[in-house]
C-alpha positions in Angstrom: 14.3 22.7 16.7 10.5 22.4 17.6 10.0 18.7 18.3 7.0 17.9 16.1 8.0 20.3 13.2 11.6 19.1 13.5 10.6 15.5 13.3 8.5 15.8 10.3 11.1 17.9 8.6 13.6 15.1 9.1 11.2 12.6 7.8 10.6 14.6 4.6 14.4 15.0 4.2 14.8 11.2 4.5 12.1 10.7 1.8 13.9 13.2 -0.4 17.2 11.4 -0.1 15.8 7.8 -0.3 13.3 8.2 -3.2 15.3 5.9 -5.3 14.4 3.0 -3.0 10.8 3.9 -2.3 7.9 2.1 -4.1 6.2 4.7 -6.1 9.2 7.0 -6.6 8.6 10.8 -6.9 4.9 10.4 -7.5 4.6 8.9 -4.0 6.9 11.1 -2.0 5.9 14.3 -3.7 2.3 13.9 -2.3 3.8 13.6 1.1 5.8 16.8 0.7 2.7 18.8 -0.3 0.5 17.3 2.6 3.0 17.7 5.4 5.2 20.7 4.7 3.6 23.2 6.8 5.4 26.7 7.5 6.7 25.4 10.7 8.3 22.3 8.9 9.7 24.4 6.1 11.3 26.6 8.8 12.9 23.6 10.3 14.0 22.2 6.8 15.9 25.5 6.1 18.3 24.5 8.9 19.0 21.1 7.8 21.6 19.8 5.3 20.2 20.0 1.7 16.9 21.2 3.3 16.9 24.3 1.0 16.9 22.3 -2.1 13.8 20.3 -0.9 12.2 23.5 0.0 12.6 24.8 -3.5 11.4 21.5 -4.9 8.3 21.7 -2.7 7.8 25.3 -3.9 7.9 24.1 -7.6 5.4 21.4 -6.9 3.0 23.8 -5.3 3.4 26.4 -8.0 2.7 23.7 -10.8 6.2 24.3 -12.2 7.2 20.6 -11.4 4.7 17.8 -12.1 3.8 15.6 -9.1 5.6 12.6 -10.6 8.8 14.5 -11.1 11.6 16.8 -9.8 13.6 19.7 -11.5 17.0 18.0 -12.5 18.9 20.7 -10.7 17.3 19.8 -7.3 18.0 16.0 -7.5 19.5 14.5 -4.3 23.2 13.8 -4.5 23.4 16.0 -7.5 21.6 13.4 -9.5 24.4 10.9 -9.2 22.0 7.9 -8.3 20.2 8.3 -11.7 22.9 9.3 -13.9 25.4 6.6 -13.0 22.7 4.0 -13.7 21.4 5.2 -17.2 24.8 4.9 -18.8 25.2 1.1 -18.0 23.4 -1.0 -20.7 22.3 -4.6 -20.2 23.5 -7.3 -22.8 21.2 -9.9 -24.2 22.5 -12.5 -21.7 21.9 -10.1 -18.8 18.4 -9.3 -19.8 17.7 -13.2 -20.0 19.3 -13.8 -16.5 17.4 -10.8 -15.1 14.0 -11.9 -16.6 14.5 -15.5 -15.3 15.4 -14.2 -11.8 12.4 -11.9 -11.6 10.1 -14.6 -12.8 11.5 -17.1 -10.1 11.4 -14.7 -7.4 9.8 -15.7 -3.9 9.0 -13.1 -1.2 11.3 -14.6 1.3 14.8 -14.3 2.4 15.9 -17.1 0.2 14.3 -15.3 -2.7 16.3 -12.2 -2.0 19.5 -14.2 -1.6 19.1 -15.8 -5.0 18.3 -12.4 -6.8 21.4 -10.6 -5.3 23.6 -13.5 -6.5 22.8 -12.8 -10.1 25.8 -11.5 -12.1 23.5 -8.7 -13.5 22.6 -7.6 -10.1 26.1 -7.7 -8.6 27.3 -5.6 -11.6 25.5 -2.6 -10.0 26.8 -3.0 -6.3 25.0 -1.1 -3.7 22.9 0.6 -6.3 21.3 -2.5 -7.7 17.6 -1.6 -6.7 17.5 1.6 -8.4 19.8 0.5 -11.3 17.4 -2.4 -12.2 14.3 -0.3 -11.8 15.9 2.3 -14.2 16.7 -0.4 -16.8 13.2 -2.0 -16.5 11.7 1.4 -17.7 12.0 -0.3 -21.2 10.2 -3.5 -19.9 7.0 -2.5 -18.1 5.9 -6.1 -18.1 8.6 -6.8 -15.5 8.4 -3.6 -13.7 5.6 -4.5 -11.3 7.4 -7.8 -10.5 10.5 -5.6 -9.6 8.4 -3.6 -7.3 7.5 -6.6 -5.4 11.3 -7.5 -5.1 12.1 -3.9 -4.0 9.3 -3.8 -1.3 10.5 -7.3 -0.1 14.1 -6.2 0.3 13.0 -2.9 2.0 10.8 -5.0 4.5 13.6 -7.3 5.6 16.0 -4.5 5.8 13.6 -2.5 8.1 13.0 -5.6 10.2 16.8 -5.9 10.9 17.2 -2.3 11.6 14.3 -2.3 14.0 15.4 -5.6 15.8 19.1 -4.2 16.1 17.6 -0.9 17.5 15.6 -2.6 20.2 18.7 -4.1 21.7 20.5 -0.9 22.8 19.7 2.3 24.5 18.0 4.9 22.4 19.7 8.5 22.3 17.6 11.5 21.8 19.0 11.8 18.3 18.1 8.3 17.5 14.7 8.7 19.1 13.9 11.7 16.7 15.2 9.7 13.7 13.0 6.7 14.6 10.0 8.9 14.9 10.8 10.4 11.6 11.1 6.9 9.9 8.0 5.5 11.5 5.8 5.9 8.4 8.3 3.6 6.6 8.1 0.9 9.5 4.3 1.3 9.5 4.3 0.7 5.8 6.6 -2.4 5.6 6.5 -4.3 9.0 2.9 -5.3 8.6 3.9 -7.3 5.6 5.3 -9.8 8.1 1.8 -10.3 9.5 1.2 -10.8 13.3 4.9 -10.8 13.8 5.5 -7.5 12.1 2.7 -5.8 13.8 4.2 -7.0 17.1 7.5 -5.6 16.3 6.0 -2.3 15.2 4.1 -2.0 18.6 7.5 -2.6 20.3 9.2 0.2 18.2 6.4 2.6 19.3 6.8 1.6 23.0 10.6 2.0 22.6 10.2 5.6 21.5 8.6 6.3 24.9 10.9 4.1 27.2 14.2 4.6 25.3 15.4 1.5 27.3 16.8 -1.7 25.5 14.3 -4.5 25.0 15.5 -8.1 25.8 16.8 -9.6 22.4 14.3 -12.6 23.0 11.6 -10.1 22.2 13.1 -9.0 18.9 13.3 -12.4 16.9 14.6 -12.9 13.5 12.3 -11.9 10.6 9.9 -14.6 9.4 11.0 -16.9 6.6 8.5 -15.3 4.2 6.1 -12.4 3.7 
């Protein structure tokens, strides 16, 4: 695998698989596919699991067959399971009331995330709660923007934990390539924590080069709020 093209190919595949938790959805990730899928990257994608599906999707985008905010149903990651299992679960009037109250009371900190995840309507969807609620809110655009803030906050705290854990152990070549592929996400979300996030991001960049553990004292807990 060519180092640079291979890293970009893995990043694009990650975006393809994680679209359901990325702010902006297909409209956001499709633009990245168009901009970064060079011939070398497409060649590397062909060798990765589900890479051929992503290649076909990129071809559809470039030909105009697929709109820039969409994807052909046959090419959905996980066979469309993430979308289909959600659309079939309606919310009751009580669940709508609980959800709206929770969204309106949300604060951009760990305490706010904890309270949201304790709602019965959230726990109903298990690990798929982020994408499930986003799908349900397609009927409530007045709440969708607020939900996007919740999703971004959750992703920021998740990536902080992943980054902090990573800094405390040796980095294998495979993990190094994965970290390089994921850097755009870290660069998007960690600065939400201000100076602390910028400092952690700098350590990640240094970690890619050294591949040696960083003392846990230098990888503190996430700030209490964003």
